[in-house]
C-alpha positions as CSV (number, residue, x, y, z in Angstrom):
1,X,45.4,123.6,117.9
2,X,44.8,120.6,120.1
3,X,44.9,117.1,118.7
4,X,41.2,116.5,119.3
5,X,40.3,119.6,117.3
6,X,41.1,117.8,114.0
7,X,39.1,114.7,114.9
8,X,36.3,115.2,112.5
9,X,33.3,113.0,112.0
10,X,32.3,112.0,108.5
11,X,29.6,114.6,108.3
12,X,31.9,117.4,109.6
13,X,34.5,116.2,107.0
14,X,31.9,116.5,104.3
15,X,31.2,120.1,105.3
16,X,35.0,120.8,105.3
17,X,35.3,119.3,101.8
18,X,32.7,121.7,100.6
19,X,34.5,124.7,102.2
20,X,37.9,123.5,100.9
21,X,36.5,123.2,97.4
22,X,34.7,126.5,97.3
23,X,34.7,129.2,100.0
24,X,33.6,131.5,101.5
25,X,30.1,130.1,101.8
26,X,27.0,130.7,103.9
27,X,25.1,127.9,105.6
28,X,22.6,127.9,102.8
29,X,25.5,127.6,100.2
30,X,27.0,124.6,102.1
31,X,23.6,123.0,102.4
32,X,22.9,123.4,98.7
33,X,26.3,121.8,97.8
34,X,25.7,118.9,100.2
35,X,22.2,118.4,98.8
36,X,23.7,118.3,95.2
37,X,26.0,115.5,96.5
38,X,22.9,113.5,97.4
39,X,22.9,114.3,101.1
40,X,19.5,115.2,102.6
41,X,20.3,117.5,105.5
42,X,18.3,120.2,107.2
43,X,19.5,123.8,107.3
44,X,19.8,123.6,111.2
45,X,21.9,120.4,110.9
46,X,24.5,122.1,108.7
47,X,24.4,125.2,110.9
48,X,25.2,122.9,113.9
49,X,28.1,121.3,112.0
50,X,29.5,124.7,111.2
51,X,29.1,125.9,114.8
52,X,31.0,122.8,116.0
53,X,33.7,123.2,113.4
54,X,34.1,126.9,114.4
55,X,34.4,125.8,118.1
56,X,37.1,123.4,117.1
57,X,39.0,126.1,115.3
58,X,38.5,124.5,111.9
59,X,36.4,127.3,110.3
60,X,35.9,131.0,110.9
61,X,32.8,133.0,110.3
62,X,32.2,136.6,109.4
63,X,28.8,138.4,109.4
64,X,28.5,139.2,105.7
65,X,25.3,141.1,105.1
66,X,22.3,139.1,106.3
67,X,24.1,135.8,106.8
68,X,27.3,134.4,108.3
69,X,30.0,133.5,105.8
70,X,32.3,130.6,106.6
71,X,35.9,129.9,105.6
72,X,38.2,127.0,106.5
73,X,40.9,127.8,109.0
74,X,42.7,124.5,108.5
75,X,43.8,123.0,105.2
76,X,42.9,119.7,103.7
77,X,46.6,118.8,104.0
78,X,46.6,119.5,107.8
79,X,43.6,117.3,108.4
80,X,45.0,114.6,106.1
81,X,48.4,114.7,107.8
82,X,46.7,114.2,111.2
83,X,44.4,111.5,110.1
84,X,47.2,109.5,108.3
85,X,49.3,109.9,111.4
86,X,46.5,108.5,113.6
87,X,46.0,105.6,111.1
88,X,49.7,104.8,111.2
89,X,49.7,104.8,115.0
90,X,46.5,102.7,115.2
91,X,47.2,100.1,112.6
92,X,50.9,100.1,111.9
93,X,52.4,101.1,115.3
94,X,53.6,104.3,113.8
95,X,55.6,102.7,111.0
96,X,55.1,104.1,107.6
97,X,56.8,101.3,105.6
98,X,54.1,98.7,106.2
99,X,51.4,101.1,105.3
100,X,53.1,102.1,102.0
101,X,53.7,98.4,101.2
102,X,50.0,97.8,101.9
103,X,48.9,100.6,99.6
104,X,51.2,99.4,96.8
105,X,50.2,95.8,97.1
106,X,46.5,96.6,97.2
107,X,46.7,97.9,93.6
108,X,44.8,101.0,94.6
109,X,47.5,103.4,93.3
110,X,47.3,104.7,89.7
111,X,50.2,104.5,87.3
112,X,50.8,108.2,88.0
113,X,50.8,107.7,91.7
114,X,53.2,104.8,91.4
115,X,55.5,107.0,89.4
116,X,55.4,109.6,92.1
117,X,56.3,107.0,94.7
118,X,59.2,105.8,92.6
119,X,60.4,109.4,92.2
120,X,60.2,110.0,95.9
121,X,62.1,106.9,96.7
122,X,64.8,107.9,94.2
123,X,65.0,111.3,95.7
124,X,65.3,109.9,99.2
125,X,68.0,107.4,98.1
126,X,70.0,110.2,96.5
127,X,70.0,112.2,99.8
128,X,71.4,109.3,101.9
129,X,75.1,109.4,102.7
């Protein structure tokens, strides 16, 4: 998959979130879930997003009865990994350390997340020669 295929706009990402949380879904199902989230979109708009996402290789569709049924072809983790990598490159010249420090210093990590970071650091330290 080419790098640009995982460059998703906010609306496309919203559609992917719906599919990651609950798939397979029809266009109508995706529209209903987006509307439940407070988004006011037309059926044709959601259909256009799904068509674009399919062209990018992010979703697949099958003709299931009267309507196409969509499933994600890329995981949330794949998209997150690519986006975090892009953010690292753009803001921190590819260095993860300053980004981690920024996240810790911002106070946006929960106690559980901080414990996970500490555990990961301990694990990394124990693997060093």
